LUMSELO-251948 format. One line per field, with one value per residue: residue number from 1; chain; z negated, x, y negated of N, C-alpha, C in turn. Coordinates in nm, 4 decimals. Example, Ala and Ser with C-alpha at 12.3 -4.5 7.8 and 13.67 -1.06 7.14 Angstrom:
2
i: (1; 2)
ch: (A; A)
n_z: (-0.7800; -0.7080)
n_x: (1.3190; 1.2850)
n_y: (0.5690; 0.2250)
ca_z: (-0.7800; -0.7140)
ca_x: (1.2300; 1.3670)
ca_y: (0.4500; 0.1060)
c_z: (-0.7800; -0.7870)
c_x: (1.3200; 1.2900)
c_y: (0.3300; -0.0030)
This chain:
99
i: (1; 2; 3; 4; 5; 6; 7; 8; 9; 10; 11; 12; 13; 14; 15; 16; 17; 18; 19; 20; 21; 22; 23; 24; 25; 26; 27; 28; 29; 30; 31; 32; 33; 34; 35; 36; 37; 38; 39; 40; 41; 42; 43; 44; 45; 46; 47; 48; 49; 50; 51; 52; 53; 54; 55; 56; 57; 58; 59; 60; 61; 62; 63; 64; 65; 66; 67; 68; 69; 70; 71; 72; 73; 74; 75; 76; 77; 78; 79; 80; 81; 82; 83; 84; 85; 86; 87; 88; 89; 90; 91; 92; 93; 94; 95; 96; 97; 98; 99)
ch: (A; A; A; A; A; A; A; A; A; A; A; A; A; A; A; A; A; A; A; A; A; A; A; A; A; A; A; A; A; A; A; A; A; A; A; A; A; A; A; A; A; A; A; A; A; A; A; A; A; A; A; A; A; A; A; A; A; A; A; A; A; A; A; A; A; A; A; A; A; A; A; A; A; A; A; A; A; A; A; A; A; A; A; A; A; A; A; A; A; A; A; A; A; A; A; A; A; A; A)
n_z: (0.0000; 0.0895; -0.0576; -0.1542; -0.1054; -0.2122; -0.1074; -0.2618; -0.3089; -0.5038; -0.8586; -1.1585; -1.4782; -1.5326; -1.4160; -1.2825; -1.1874; -1.0066; -0.8213; -0.7261; -0.5998; -0.3990; -0.2484; -0.1653; -0.0042; 0.1972; 0.3152; 0.4417; 0.6206; 0.7920; 0.8871; 0.7064; 0.4919; 0.1750; -0.1621; -0.5049; -0.8077; -1.1258; -1.4332; -1.4944; -1.6973; -1.9169; -1.8150; -1.8007; -1.5985; -1.3326; -0.9970; -0.6578; -0.3504; -0.0183; 0.1293; 0.0779; -0.0466; 0.1570; 0.3867; 0.3069; 0.5024; 0.6272; 0.4089; 0.3560; 0.5956; 0.5772; 0.3468; 0.4403; 0.6475; 0.4988; 0.3724; 0.5943; 0.7246; 0.5469; 0.3450; 0.1005; -0.0743; -0.2366; -0.2026; -0.2545; -0.2671; -0.4129; -0.5539; -0.5421; -0.7929; -0.8345; -1.0118; -0.9925; -0.7600; -0.8178; -0.9565; -0.8195; -0.7750; -0.7140; -0.5675; -0.6966; -0.5491; -0.3430; -0.2757; -0.3903; -0.5288; -0.4236; -0.5806)
n_x: (0.0843; 0.0576; 0.1876; -0.0022; -0.0555; -0.0969; -0.1633; -0.1113; -0.2608; -0.3042; -0.3282; -0.5105; -0.6184; -0.8860; -1.2016; -1.3567; -1.1663; -1.0280; -1.2302; -1.2869; -1.0451; -1.0512; -1.2719; -1.1650; -0.9494; -1.0910; -1.2179; -1.0064; -0.9238; -1.1300; -1.1150; -1.0057; -1.0086; -1.0965; -1.0523; -1.1513; -1.0098; -1.0532; -0.8663; -0.5939; -0.4881; -0.2424; -0.2304; -0.3376; -0.4547; -0.6731; -0.6853; -0.6491; -0.6753; -0.5557; -0.5172; -0.5790; -0.5146; -0.3412; -0.0693; 0.2819; 0.4124; 0.1937; 0.0888; 0.3043; 0.3045; 0.0575; 0.0990; 0.3063; 0.1715; -0.0028; 0.1826; 0.3182; 0.1138; 0.0558; -0.1285; -0.0915; 0.1885; 0.3370; 0.2655; 0.2598; 0.3617; 0.2403; 0.2610; -0.0229; -0.1970; -0.4103; -0.6221; -0.6735; -0.8141; -1.0812; -1.1485; -1.2302; -1.4323; -1.7664; -1.8364; -2.0271; -2.3200; -2.2632; -2.4378; -2.6967; -3.0253; -3.1996; -3.3934)
n_y: (0.1187; -0.2175; -0.5143; -0.8021; -1.1551; -1.5020; -1.8333; -2.1306; -2.4422; -2.6219; -2.6780; -2.6940; -2.8226; -2.8125; -2.6823; -2.8643; -3.0497; -2.8853; -2.8246; -3.0808; -3.1403; -2.9472; -3.0415; -3.2882; -3.2040; -3.0730; -3.2873; -3.4065; -3.2085; -3.0249; -2.7674; -2.5965; -2.3096; -2.2691; -2.1561; -2.1438; -2.0434; -1.8881; -1.9444; -1.7185; -1.4527; -1.5625; -1.8141; -2.1533; -2.2774; -2.3629; -2.2568; -2.3718; -2.2278; -2.1707; -1.9477; -1.6142; -1.2896; -1.2001; -1.1207; -1.1681; -1.3238; -1.4552; -1.6005; -1.7708; -1.9126; -2.0493; -2.2071; -2.3648; -2.4955; -2.6598; -2.8289; -2.9423; -3.0807; -3.2724; -3.2218; -3.1027; -3.1547; -2.9875; -2.7174; -2.3614; -2.0107; -1.7111; -1.3800; -1.1721; -1.0429; -0.7573; -0.8048; -1.0776; -1.1206; -1.0761; -1.2984; -1.5168; -1.8001; -1.9118; -2.2059; -2.4787; -2.6194; -2.8971; -3.0874; -3.2961; -3.3267; -3.6017; -3.8116)
ca_z: (0.0000; 0.0971; -0.1549; -0.0980; -0.1591; -0.2094; -0.0861; -0.3563; -0.2706; -0.6191; -0.9850; -1.2428; -1.6113; -1.5407; -1.2954; -1.2142; -1.1142; -0.8935; -0.7209; -0.6667; -0.5071; -0.2842; -0.1673; -0.1042; 0.1049; 0.3073; 0.3842; 0.5264; 0.7232; 0.7834; 0.9337; 0.5960; 0.4110; 0.0411; -0.2727; -0.6399; -0.8957; -1.2708; -1.4892; -1.5059; -1.8093; -2.0081; -1.7470; -1.8377; -1.4788; -1.2216; -0.8744; -0.5283; -0.2560; 0.1217; 0.1877; -0.0322; -0.0090; 0.2887; 0.3860; 0.2670; 0.6162; 0.6453; 0.2956; 0.3801; 0.7077; 0.5288; 0.2568; 0.5278; 0.7157; 0.4038; 0.3543; 0.7221; 0.7574; 0.4332; 0.2643; -0.0346; -0.0551; -0.3179; -0.1922; -0.2768; -0.2479; -0.5251; -0.5436; -0.5864; -0.8668; -0.8015; -1.1013; -0.9537; -0.6507; -0.8704; -1.0336; -0.7296; -0.8178; -0.6111; -0.6002; -0.7061; -0.4326; -0.3498; -0.2462; -0.5044; -0.4983; -0.4415; -0.6115)
ca_x: (0.0000; 0.1353; 0.1564; -0.0749; -0.0116; -0.1901; -0.1025; -0.1767; -0.2517; -0.3324; -0.3640; -0.5728; -0.6570; -1.0308; -1.2721; -1.3998; -1.0513; -1.0008; -1.3357; -1.2684; -0.9321; -1.1018; -1.3530; -1.0749; -0.8762; -1.1849; -1.2417; -0.8893; -0.9129; -1.2517; -1.0895; -0.9510; -1.0890; -1.0405; -1.1160; -1.1129; -0.9983; -1.0457; -0.7328; -0.5631; -0.4016; -0.2032; -0.2339; -0.4480; -0.4849; -0.7588; -0.6084; -0.7135; -0.5935; -0.5969; -0.5004; -0.5916; -0.5102; -0.2768; 0.0713; 0.3745; 0.4331; 0.0735; 0.0822; 0.4067; 0.2567; -0.0492; 0.1598; 0.3797; 0.0703; -0.0495; 0.2900; 0.3459; 0.0027; 0.0429; -0.2460; -0.0396; 0.3337; 0.4020; 0.1978; 0.3536; 0.3120; 0.2567; 0.2083; -0.1619; -0.2351; -0.5454; -0.7205; -0.7044; -0.9116; -1.2170; -1.1675; -1.2742; -1.5621; -1.8516; -1.8508; -2.1627; -2.3614; -2.2145; -2.5481; -2.7886; -3.1581; -3.2110; -3.5336)
ca_y: (0.0000; -0.3404; -0.6206; -0.9153; -1.2830; -1.6140; -1.9642; -2.2214; -2.5837; -2.7063; -2.6139; -2.7961; -2.7773; -2.7968; -2.6399; -2.9861; -3.1014; -2.7948; -2.8417; -3.2130; -3.1277; -2.8710; -3.1343; -3.3865; -3.1376; -3.0464; -3.4154; -3.4303; -3.1044; -2.9427; -2.6308; -2.5170; -2.2179; -2.2840; -2.0859; -2.1848; -1.9272; -1.9058; -1.9165; -1.5760; -1.4138; -1.6702; -1.9432; -2.2420; -2.3558; -2.3221; -2.2778; -2.3884; -2.1507; -2.1777; -1.8143; -1.5184; -1.1483; -1.1959; -1.0796; -1.2725; -1.4133; -1.5379; -1.6932; -1.8734; -1.9937; -2.1370; -2.3056; -2.4552; -2.5777; -2.7614; -2.9272; -3.0076; -3.1704; -3.3642; -3.1907; -3.0781; -3.1514; -2.8840; -2.5876; -2.2517; -1.8744; -1.6197; -1.2440; -1.1691; -0.9224; -0.7122; -0.8646; -1.2152; -1.1193; -1.0802; -1.4206; -1.6235; -1.8511; -1.9707; -2.3475; -2.5319; -2.6976; -3.0357; -3.1799; -3.3098; -3.3775; -3.7475; -3.8417)
c_z: (0.0000; -0.0093; -0.0835; -0.1731; -0.1452; -0.1872; -0.1707; -0.3159; -0.3849; -0.7424; -1.0835; -1.3760; -1.6239; -1.4077; -1.2137; -1.1305; -0.9914; -0.7833; -0.6521; -0.5644; -0.3807; -0.1919; -0.0942; 0.0126; 0.2241; 0.3826; 0.4812; 0.6435; 0.7092; 0.8290; 0.8220; 0.5373; 0.2736; -0.0608; -0.4031; -0.7272; -1.0412; -1.3178; -1.5121; -1.6162; -1.8979; -1.9433; -1.7939; -1.7162; -1.3809; -1.0952; -0.7535; -0.4279; -0.1140; 0.1976; 0.0718; 0.0231; 0.1315; 0.2742; 0.3430; 0.3802; 0.6365; 0.5324; 0.3128; 0.4918; 0.6604; 0.4327; 0.3379; 0.6021; 0.6244; 0.3826; 0.4808; 0.7582; 0.6428; 0.3556; 0.1194; -0.0235; -0.1336; -0.3151; -0.2015; -0.2656; -0.3736; -0.4874; -0.6032; -0.6603; -0.8333; -0.8867; -1.0583; -0.8468; -0.7022; -0.9464; -0.9465; -0.7773; -0.6990; -0.6527; -0.6056; -0.5791; -0.4494; -0.3153; -0.3651; -0.4554; -0.5221; -0.4591; -0.6508)
c_x: (0.0881; 0.0912; 0.0867; -0.0378; -0.1215; -0.1093; -0.1810; -0.1515; -0.2915; -0.3632; -0.4049; -0.6157; -0.8078; -1.0880; -1.3135; -1.2860; -1.0192; -1.1051; -1.3249; -1.1546; -0.9745; -1.1827; -1.2647; -0.9974; -0.9671; -1.2211; -1.1280; -0.8814; -1.0294; -1.2314; -1.0384; -1.0552; -1.0244; -1.1217; -1.0644; -1.1143; -0.9907; -0.9023; -0.7146; -0.4613; -0.3701; -0.2030; -0.3547; -0.5018; -0.5788; -0.6778; -0.6990; -0.6211; -0.6473; -0.5696; -0.4962; -0.5875; -0.4524; -0.1327; 0.1589; 0.3959; 0.3154; 0.0612; 0.1843; 0.3637; 0.1509; 0.0038; 0.2356; 0.2842; 0.0240; 0.0568; 0.3117; 0.2389; -0.0330; -0.0870; -0.2050; 0.1108; 0.4033; 0.3271; 0.3018; 0.2832; 0.3392; 0.2055; 0.0683; -0.1913; -0.3794; -0.6513; -0.7615; -0.8126; -1.0545; -1.2455; -1.2039; -1.4112; -1.6388; -1.8757; -1.9975; -2.1939; -2.3152; -2.3232; -2.6412; -2.9221; -3.1610; -3.3579; -3.5486)
c_y: (-0.1239; -0.4397; -0.7345; -1.0424; -1.3884; -1.7419; -2.0641; -2.3661; -2.6766; -2.6244; -2.7229; -2.7383; -2.7549; -2.7488; -2.7620; -3.0460; -3.0176; -2.8133; -2.9776; -3.2085; -3.0517; -2.9620; -3.2348; -3.3259; -3.1118; -3.1742; -3.4452; -3.3328; -3.0065; -2.7981; -2.5399; -2.4229; -2.2179; -2.2061; -2.1439; -2.0602; -1.9691; -1.8860; -1.7665; -1.5522; -1.5331; -1.8078; -2.0237; -2.3155; -2.2856; -2.3467; -2.2938; -2.3212; -2.1658; -2.0480; -1.7154; -1.3769; -1.1300; -1.1473; -1.1976; -1.3728; -1.5074; -1.6403; -1.8061; -1.9682; -2.0945; -2.2438; -2.4102; -2.5490; -2.6912; -2.8697; -3.0094; -3.1112; -3.2646; -3.3470; -3.1705; -3.0591; -3.0408; -2.7504; -2.4758; -2.1172; -1.7929; -1.4814; -1.2438; -1.0393; -0.8847; -0.7802; -1.0050; -1.2186; -1.1328; -1.2094; -1.5403; -1.6710; -1.9054; -2.1148; -2.3868; -2.6088; -2.8414; -3.1354; -3.1822; -3.3625; -3.5271; -3.7809; -3.9853)
């Protein structure tokens, strides 16, 4: 079995901060596919990822894309433990009822 990786474009102490960063990145580049993950193990940080469960080469390519296009100057790649895959969250709807 091949190891899988994740390209991270942001980490935040709160879910709100991570979701705000995700929205900001999507405003800059609507072609991105982004996920927000809950903190894992001893980490206190929520992460925003633009590539999940991919090969090392693909994760590096996506991190490089984020840096090259000035979306996130410090994007990086990490090994993806199996447990993290299940920690992806579904973002709340960004539209609100206007009454």
